[in-house]
N, C-alpha and C positions, 0 to 999 in steps of 0.2 A: 426450746431451741437447743441445738447442739452446741456445747461449749467448746471453744477453740483454744482454751488456755491450758490444756493438759489434764483437766479434771474429768473424772468419770462421774456420770449421773448415777443415782442409786440403782442397784442391781435389779430392783423390782419394777423400775419404770421402763417404758418402751424405749426411750433414748438409751438408757443404761444397757438394756439387753442387746440392742443393735450395735452399740459401741463394742460390746464384748463378743459379738458374733453368735449369740445364743439362738437356738432354734425357736424358742418361744417368742423371741422378738420378731422373727420372720413371720410366724403364724399370726401374731397380733397385728402386724403391719398389713397383712392381707385383708384384715377385716375392715380397714378404713384407709385405702391407698392415698387418698387426698391428704389426710392428716399425717400420714407417714412420709410423704414426699420430702418435706424439709429435712427430716431426720436422716433419710437415706442419702440425700444429696450432701448433707453436712458430713456424714461419715465417708463419703467419697472425696470430699474436699480436703478433709484433715485425716491424717493417718492415726487411727486409734489402736493400732497393734502395739502391744506391750513390747514385742520383740519381732525381729524380721522373720522368724520362723512361723509366726502366727499367720494363719490363712484367712483371707477375706475376699479374694477375687471372685470365686464362685458364688459365695454368699451374696455379695453386693450386686454382681451381674444378674443373679436370679431375681433379686428384689427389683431391679430396674425393669427387667423383662416382664416378670409376672405381675407387677403392679401397674404396668403400662406407663411407666414414667418416661419423660423425654430423655433422649440420649445426649442432647446438646450440652447439658451441664457436665457430663462426663468428658465429652470432647474438649471442653474448655480446659480441663486439667492438663492437656498436652502442652499448653503454653507455659506451664509452671516450671519449677526447677527440675533437676534430673530425677529426684525421688518422686515428686508429684507426677511427673510425666510417666515414670515407670508404673505407678499405681493405676493411672488412667489407661495405659496401654494394656495392662493385664485384664482389666474389666472389659475394655472395648474389643479385644481380640476374642474373648469368650462370648460377648454379645454377638459378634459377627458369626461365630460358630453356631450360636443359637438362632441365627436367622436374620440379624439386623444388617441390612444393606448399608444403612447410614454409618454404623460403626466400622464396617469393613472399608468403606470408601474413605472415611476420616483417617484411618491408619495408612492407607495407601497414599493419600495426599500428604500425610506427614513425612513419609519416606521421600517424597519429592521435594519438600520444602522445609521440613523441621530441623531443629538444631541437633537433637539426639537421634537422628535417623538411623545410624548404624545399629544402635541397641534395639530400636523398634523393629528394624528389618530382621535382625537375628531372632527376636522374640516371636514375631509372626511366622517366621520360617519353621520354628519349632512347634507351633500350635496349629497352623493352617495347612490345608491341602496345597500341594506344590502349585497347582494351577492358579491359586489366588495371589501368588507373589512372583512366579517365575518371570513374568513379563516386565518386572521392574529392573531387570539386569542392566539395560542401557542407562536407566536413571542412576543406578548405583555406580556404574563405571564412570559416569560423567562427574559424580559428586566425590569420588575418592580422590584423595590427595596422593601425589606421586610417592611420598615417603611412607605411605601406609602399607605395610607388608605383613603385619602380624594379624592376619585374618584367618579365623579358624571355624570349622564346622559349616553348617548351612547359613546363608545361601552361597557362601563363597566357594564351598567345595563343588557344588553343582556347576558353578560358573567358571571353574578353573582358576580361581583367585586365592584359594586357601594356601596358607603357608604350610610347609612341611614341618610337622611337629618335632621339636627337638627331643632327644632322649631324656627322660626324667633322671636327673642326677640323684644318686643315692647319698643321703646325708652321711658324711664320714663320721666314724666313731674314733676320736683321738685316743681313747683309752681302751681300745679293743684288746690290746695285748696284756692289760693288767689283770691280775687275779681279783676275784671278788673280795678277798681279804684286804687287798691294797685299796680297792675302791671304798670300802668301809672305813679304812684308816683316813682317807682323804675327807670323808664326810665328818669324821670325828675331829678334824683339825680346823678350828675357826680361821686360821691363817690361809687355808686353802679354799676359802669361800668362792673365789672366782672359778674354781674348778667344779663346783657342785653341780652346775647344770650339765656339764659333760659326764660327770659321774652318774647322774640320774638317767641320761641317755643310755649309758652302758648297762646299768642295772635293769632298766625297763626292757632291754633286749635279752636278758638272761632268765634263767629259772628263778623261782622264788628264793629270796634271801632272808631268812629269819633274823640274821644279824642286823638288819636294818631297823628292826622294831625299837630297841632301846635308844637309838640315835634320833628318832623322829622329833621328840620335843625340843631338841637343840637345833633343829633345822629351820628356825624361824625365818620367814621370808623378809626380804628387805622392805617391802611395802607394808608389812605387818598385817596383811589381809589375806592374800592368796598363797597357797602352798607352792613349793617348788614345782615347776613343770615336770610332769611324769611321776611325781611322788605318789599320787593316788593310784596310778596304773601299777607301779611297783608293789604297792600295798595290796592291791586287789588280787595279785597273784598268790598272796599268802593265804587268802581265804580265811577259814576259821582260826588259823593260827594267830591271826591278828586281833581276835576278839578280846582276849584279856587286856591287852594293852589299850585297845580302843575304848574300853570302859573307863579307863583312867583319863585318856585324852578327852573324852566327851564331857568330863567335868572341869576341863581347863578354862581359865579366864580368856585365853587367847582364842578369838573367833576361828582363826584358821585351823588350830589344833583341834578344837571342839568339833568343827565341821568334818575334819578327817575321821575322827572317832565315830561320829554319828553316821557317817557314810558307810563305814565298815559294819556298824551294828545293823544298819538298814539291810545290808546284803547278807550278813552272816550271823547276826545276833540271835539270841534265844529268847524264850518267853520272859525271862527276868529283865530283858532290855526294853520291853514294851513301854513302861512308864517314861523312860528317857526319850523314846521316839515320839510318844504322844506330847511330851513337854516341848520338844523341838517344833512339832507342828503347831502347838499353841503359840509359841514365840513368833513363828512365821506369821500367824494370823494377827496377833496383836501389833506387830511391827509392820504389817502389810508387805512382807517379803514374798513377792509373788513368784520369784524364780527359784526352782530347785525343790520346792515342796513336794513335787510329784515323786521324788526319789524316796522321801520319808514315807509317803503314802504307799508306794510299792513295797517298801520294807514291812510296813504294818500289815499289808494284805497277806503276807506269808503266814501270819498267825491266825487268820480267819476270825472266828467269833471271839477268840481270846483277846482281840484288840478292839472289842466293841466300844471301849471308852473313847475311841477316835472317831466314831461315826458322825457325831454332830459337827465336829470340825471338818470332816471330809465333805459333808453336805454344804457347809458354809463356803468352802473353797470352790465347790462346783458352782454355786450360785454367784459368787462374787468375783472370782479371779478374772482379771482382764487378760491374763496370759492364756489364751485359748488353747495353745499347744499342749498345756498340761492338763486340760479339763478331762480328757478321756481317762487319764490315770486315776483321778479321784473317783470316777464312776466305777472303774474296774476294782478299785480298793473297796468301795462300798459293796459291790456285788459279792466280794469275798468275805466281808466282815459282817454286814447287816443288809441283806438284799431286799428286805421287806419294803414295799412301796416304791420300787424303782420302775414299775411298768410305764408310768406316765413319763418318766425321765427318758426311757428308751424311745418312746414315741417322739418326744421333743428332739432327740438326737437326729432324727431323720431330716431335720431342717438345719442342723448345726453347721457352723462355718468350717469345722475341722473334719478332714477326711476320716481320721480314726474314730471320731465320735459318730459320724454317719454310719460307719461300718458296724459299730456296736448297736446302733439302732436297727440296722438291717437284720442283724443276727438275732436280736433279742426282743424287739418290739412285739407285744402280744397281737395275735391275729385279730383282724377286724376289718370292716369296710374301709375306714380311713387309712389304716396301715397298708392294706393291699393297694389302695389307690396311690399312696405315696411311693410304694415300692415300684409300681409301674412307671411312675414319673421318673424316679431315679434310674431305672433300667433303660429308659428311652431317651433321657436327656443328653444331648451331645456335649453339653458343658461339663458333665460329671466326669470324675476321675474313673479310669478303666476298672480299677479294683472294686469301686462301689457299684458300678453298673453290673459287673459280673456277679457280685454278691447278691444284688437285688434280683437278678434273673434267677439265680440259684434258689434263693429263698422263696420266690414266687412259685417256682416249679415244685418245691417241696410242699408248700401250702396247698397247691392245686392237687397234688397226688394224695395228700393226706386227707 
């Protein structure tokens, strides 16, 4: 049974794979739909995404449709709080696009009676053909309160109810007239700490400033954890010029400073920095720090086979991470560092929850009867993202011509 207390099941179990949006989980579920039904409905009921950027809607909608599961339990999610309602809406609107009349009518009825009807109406207007929601204008006008004027985009635009968008205000730069030398003086002055944020805004808008480097260790953030806003951006402009200092920062005891240093080394370091990056990836694994490891992986990918010491870690992250948004980066790093044995992984990607992973599968899965069948499925599925559908059609055409 799916656990609702925030714990993830082991990555090798069917529950664990569906929680993580793994393609192999979808394939295994198809082998025994009855046994998988409780798992799928559990993952619809509770949000197992590690982060809001993690994609699950297409993955779960396909499981419901392809396994022939009832739509009713998904509809029940509309009665939940705002977040649960939002998750149910996204799956239901895709099921409607995929041919479910029950899902389509459930959302239309929610617009008539539901609490979060405005958000639902905006969402289906973005996803559905106009003819599926245009006739709800009278319902919407009747439900709107007289003070509601901040209505933007569809469907309000079509119905003449959209507010005129205000011009976007440009964030003022209170230090725009100061020289870079003066800005660095302010950063070097602990008594001017209240000005540091404004200083970083100004520096981030200017050309690279090497004089920033010796000041970085003294710019400890008030929370002791995260660097000053825009400091990483200002450092990124320095490129390889920041590498010598970054090697020192990477050995610091302060997490925020070590993180800055390792970030620079991931983007601009040299082969001598590989051990430090591998060690950082190892720490992330041991401490189960699932957010941000993809940047270290991308940094290691720059070195190709020289970073082969990271291969086993990258495979573990691919298998275990609940943060599906980062999964494709681990596969891309493996492909650059140690590509042996990835053929089956690319096939699995054709069922993955993340669009980027599916694109990798479309591009690299080895030709075969199963792969061609899945490519046709992706090319024709109205639930699929346009980029994946287009890539699948292109790959099929290339295979046919070849």
